[in-house]
ChimeraX commands (.cxc) that place a marker at each C-alpha (Angstrom):
marker #1 position 121.57,106.69,91.82 radius 0.5
marker #1 position 119.31,103.99,90.51 radius 0.5
marker #1 position 117.38,104.31,87.26 radius 0.5
marker #1 position 113.90,104.97,88.77 radius 0.5
marker #1 position 115.39,107.72,90.94 radius 0.5
marker #1 position 117.09,109.31,87.95 radius 0.5
marker #1 position 113.87,109.21,85.91 radius 0.5
marker #1 position 111.82,110.72,88.74 radius 0.5
marker #1 position 114.33,113.50,89.30 radius 0.5
marker #1 position 114.37,114.25,85.58 radius 0.5
marker #1 position 110.60,114.50,85.41 radius 0.5
marker #1 position 110.47,116.72,88.50 radius 0.5
marker #1 position 113.11,119.01,86.96 radius 0.5
marker #1 position 111.06,119.29,83.79 radius 0.5
marker #1 position 108.13,120.53,85.88 radius 0.5
marker #1 position 110.16,123.04,87.88 radius 0.5
marker #1 position 112.49,124.27,85.14 radius 0.5
marker #1 position 110.66,127.59,84.90 radius 0.5
marker #1 position 111.03,128.16,88.65 radius 0.5
marker #1 position 107.31,127.76,89.31 radius 0.5
marker #1 position 104.96,124.95,90.24 radius 0.5
marker #1 position 101.22,124.87,89.59 radius 0.5
marker #1 position 98.45,122.55,90.74 radius 0.5
marker #1 position 98.24,121.30,87.14 radius 0.5
marker #1 position 101.91,120.35,87.26 radius 0.5
marker #1 position 101.26,118.39,90.47 radius 0.5
marker #1 position 98.52,116.53,88.59 radius 0.5
marker #1 position 101.04,115.81,85.83 radius 0.5
marker #1 position 103.48,114.48,88.43 radius 0.5
marker #1 position 100.79,112.27,89.96 radius 0.5
marker #1 position 99.84,110.95,86.51 radius 0.5
marker #1 position 103.50,110.31,85.71 radius 0.5
marker #1 position 104.04,108.40,88.95 radius 0.5
marker #1 position 100.88,106.36,88.27 radius 0.5
marker #1 position 102.27,105.50,84.82 radius 0.5
marker #1 position 105.68,104.65,86.32 radius 0.5
marker #1 position 104.83,102.65,89.46 radius 0.5
marker #1 position 108.39,101.31,89.80 radius 0.5
marker #1 position 109.45,104.88,90.60 radius 0.5
marker #1 position 107.15,104.88,93.64 radius 0.5
marker #1 position 109.25,102.10,95.16 radius 0.5
marker #1 position 112.36,104.29,95.26 radius 0.5
marker #1 position 113.32,107.69,96.60 radius 0.5
marker #1 position 112.09,110.35,95.76 radius 0.5
marker #1 position 109.03,108.77,94.14 radius 0.5
marker #1 position 108.01,107.09,97.39 radius 0.5
marker #1 position 108.04,110.44,99.22 radius 0.5
marker #1 position 106.25,112.22,96.40 radius 0.5
marker #1 position 103.54,109.56,96.25 radius 0.5
marker #1 position 102.72,110.13,99.92 radius 0.5
marker #1 position 102.71,113.90,99.46 radius 0.5
marker #1 position 100.51,113.76,96.36 radius 0.5
marker #1 position 98.05,111.29,97.91 radius 0.5
marker #1 position 97.52,113.69,100.80 radius 0.5
marker #1 position 97.32,116.72,98.50 radius 0.5
marker #1 position 94.68,115.19,96.23 radius 0.5
marker #1 position 92.71,113.45,98.96 radius 0.5
marker #1 position 89.92,116.01,98.77 radius 0.5
marker #1 position 90.04,116.32,94.97 radius 0.5
marker #1 position 91.82,119.67,94.75 radius 0.5
marker #1 position 95.10,121.23,95.80 radius 0.5
marker #1 position 95.12,124.06,98.32 radius 0.5
marker #1 position 97.74,126.79,98.42 radius 0.5
marker #1 position 99.15,125.21,101.60 radius 0.5
marker #1 position 99.51,121.85,99.84 radius 0.5
marker #1 position 101.12,123.52,96.85 radius 0.5
marker #1 position 103.62,125.23,99.16 radius 0.5
marker #1 position 104.38,121.87,100.80 radius 0.5
marker #1 position 105.01,120.39,97.36 radius 0.5
marker #1 position 107.38,123.23,96.45 radius 0.5
marker #1 position 109.22,122.74,99.73 radius 0.5
marker #1 position 109.42,118.96,99.21 radius 0.5
marker #1 position 110.70,119.31,95.63 radius 0.5
marker #1 position 113.34,121.80,96.79 radius 0.5
marker #1 position 114.44,119.42,99.55 radius 0.5
marker #1 position 114.57,116.56,97.06 radius 0.5
marker #1 position 116.76,118.57,94.70 radius 0.5
marker #1 position 119.14,119.48,97.54 radius 0.5
marker #1 position 119.39,115.84,98.60 radius 0.5
marker #1 position 119.93,114.73,95.00 radius 0.5
marker #1 position 122.80,117.20,94.67 radius 0.5
marker #1 position 124.42,115.80,97.82 radius 0.5
marker #1 position 123.98,112.25,96.55 radius 0.5
marker #1 position 125.54,113.17,93.19 radius 0.5
marker #1 position 128.47,114.84,94.96 radius 0.5
marker #1 position 128.98,111.75,97.14 radius 0.5
marker #1 position 128.85,109.46,94.09 radius 0.5
marker #1 position 131.41,111.60,92.24 radius 0.5
marker #1 position 133.70,111.62,95.28 radius 0.5
marker #1 position 133.46,107.83,95.54 radius 0.5
marker #1 position 134.27,107.46,91.82 radius 0.5
marker #1 position 137.32,109.70,92.19 radius 0.5
marker #1 position 138.50,107.70,95.20 radius 0.5
marker #1 position 138.11,104.44,93.28 radius 0.5
marker #1 position 140.11,105.89,90.38 radius 0.5
marker #1 position 142.90,106.97,92.74 radius 0.5
marker #1 position 142.97,103.56,94.44 radius 0.5
marker #1 position 143.07,101.79,91.08 radius 0.5
marker #1 position 145.93,104.05,89.99 radius 0.5
marker #1 position 147.89,103.38,93.18 radius 0.5
marker #1 position 147.26,99.64,92.97 radius 0.5
marker #1 position 148.40,99.51,89.35 radius 0.5
marker #1 position 151.56,101.53,90.02 radius 0.5
marker #1 position 154.67,99.56,89.12 radius 0.5
marker #1 position 157.94,101.28,90.10 radius 0.5
marker #1 position 159.86,99.21,87.53 radius 0.5
marker #1 position 157.92,100.94,84.75 radius 0.5
marker #1 position 159.06,104.31,86.04 radius 0.5
marker #1 position 162.74,103.39,86.42 radius 0.5
marker #1 position 164.87,106.23,85.18 radius 0.5
marker #1 position 161.96,108.58,84.50 radius 0.5
marker #1 position 162.48,112.04,85.92 radius 0.5
marker #1 position 159.86,114.70,86.09 radius 0.5
marker #1 position 160.76,118.36,85.99 radius 0.5
marker #1 position 159.29,120.48,88.71 radius 0.5
marker #1 position 157.97,123.75,87.40 radius 0.5
marker link #1:1,2 radius 0.2
marker link #1:2,3 radius 0.2
marker link #1:3,4 radius 0.2
marker link #1:4,5 radius 0.2
marker link #1:5,6 radius 0.2
marker link #1:6,7 radius 0.2
marker link #1:7,8 radius 0.2
marker link #1:8,9 radius 0.2
marker link #1:9,10 radius 0.2
marker link #1:10,11 radius 0.2
marker link #1:11,12 radius 0.2
marker link #1:12,13 radius 0.2
marker link #1:13,14 radius 0.2
marker link #1:14,15 radius 0.2
marker link #1:15,16 radius 0.2
marker link #1:16,17 radius 0.2
marker link #1:17,18 radius 0.2
marker link #1:18,19 radius 0.2
marker link #1:19,20 radius 0.2
marker link #1:20,21 radius 0.2
marker link #1:21,22 radius 0.2
marker link #1:22,23 radius 0.2
marker link #1:23,24 radius 0.2
marker link #1:24,25 radius 0.2
marker link #1:25,26 radius 0.2
marker link #1:26,27 radius 0.2
marker link #1:27,28 radius 0.2
marker link #1:28,29 radius 0.2
marker link #1:29,30 radius 0.2
marker link #1:30,31 radius 0.2
marker link #1:31,32 radius 0.2
marker link #1:32,33 radius 0.2
marker link #1:33,34 radius 0.2
marker link #1:34,35 radius 0.2
marker link #1:35,36 radius 0.2
marker link #1:36,37 radius 0.2
marker link #1:37,38 radius 0.2
marker link #1:38,39 radius 0.2
marker link #1:39,40 radius 0.2
marker link #1:40,41 radius 0.2
marker link #1:41,42 radius 0.2
marker link #1:42,43 radius 0.2
marker link #1:43,44 radius 0.2
marker link #1:44,45 radius 0.2
marker link #1:45,46 radius 0.2
marker link #1:46,47 radius 0.2
marker link #1:47,48 radius 0.2
marker link #1:48,49 radius 0.2
marker link #1:49,50 radius 0.2
marker link #1:50,51 radius 0.2
marker link #1:51,52 radius 0.2
marker link #1:52,53 radius 0.2
marker link #1:53,54 radius 0.2
marker link #1:54,55 radius 0.2
marker link #1:55,56 radius 0.2
marker link #1:56,57 radius 0.2
marker link #1:57,58 radius 0.2
marker link #1:58,59 radius 0.2
marker link #1:59,60 radius 0.2
marker link #1:60,61 radius 0.2
marker link #1:61,62 radius 0.2
marker link #1:62,63 radius 0.2
marker link #1:63,64 radius 0.2
marker link #1:64,65 radius 0.2
marker link #1:65,66 radius 0.2
marker link #1:66,67 radius 0.2
marker link #1:67,68 radius 0.2
marker link #1:68,69 radius 0.2
marker link #1:69,70 radius 0.2
marker link #1:70,71 radius 0.2
marker link #1:71,72 radius 0.2
marker link #1:72,73 radius 0.2
marker link #1:73,74 radius 0.2
marker link #1:74,75 radius 0.2
marker link #1:75,76 radius 0.2
marker link #1:76,77 radius 0.2
marker link #1:77,78 radius 0.2
marker link #1:78,79 radius 0.2
marker link #1:79,80 radius 0.2
marker link #1:80,81 radius 0.2
marker link #1:81,82 radius 0.2
marker link #1:82,83 radius 0.2
marker link #1:83,84 radius 0.2
marker link #1:84,85 radius 0.2
marker link #1:85,86 radius 0.2
marker link #1:86,87 radius 0.2
marker link #1:87,88 radius 0.2
marker link #1:88,89 radius 0.2
marker link #1:89,90 radius 0.2
marker link #1:90,91 radius 0.2
marker link #1:91,92 radius 0.2
marker link #1:92,93 radius 0.2
marker link #1:93,94 radius 0.2
marker link #1:94,95 radius 0.2
marker link #1:95,96 radius 0.2
marker link #1:96,97 radius 0.2
marker link #1:97,98 radius 0.2
marker link #1:98,99 radius 0.2
marker link #1:99,100 radius 0.2
marker link #1:100,101 radius 0.2
marker link #1:101,102 radius 0.2
marker link #1:102,103 radius 0.2
marker link #1:103,104 radius 0.2
marker link #1:104,105 radius 0.2
marker link #1:105,106 radius 0.2
marker link #1:106,107 radius 0.2
marker link #1:107,108 radius 0.2
marker link #1:108,109 radius 0.2
marker link #1:109,110 radius 0.2
marker link #1:110,111 radius 0.2
marker link #1:111,112 radius 0.2
marker link #1:112,113 radius 0.2
marker link #1:113,114 radius 0.2
marker link #1:114,115 radius 0.2
marker link #1:115,116 radius 0.2
view
């Protein structure tokens, strides 16, 4: 994941760490995104910016908008977990390929491994 994505996810997690989300915390998120405009150019900041713009369009957050925000943040966290899993899998595959490519049978000549 890129750095703006990582920062945005970290800030969102700080808001939802207690398992709840308030209208005030949505204001904090909007303020944070305004102070970090580079994060609005990358997922999930770009999606959150659209959501927050709609939520604050009338100057206050309704219960329906708050529920949409909770749903969006949950979906973002699920997607982030999948992305992290995919990145870890790719790193493991690269490590295996590098190990295979660097294997030199001459270095292992005469080495025997005991099977347990």
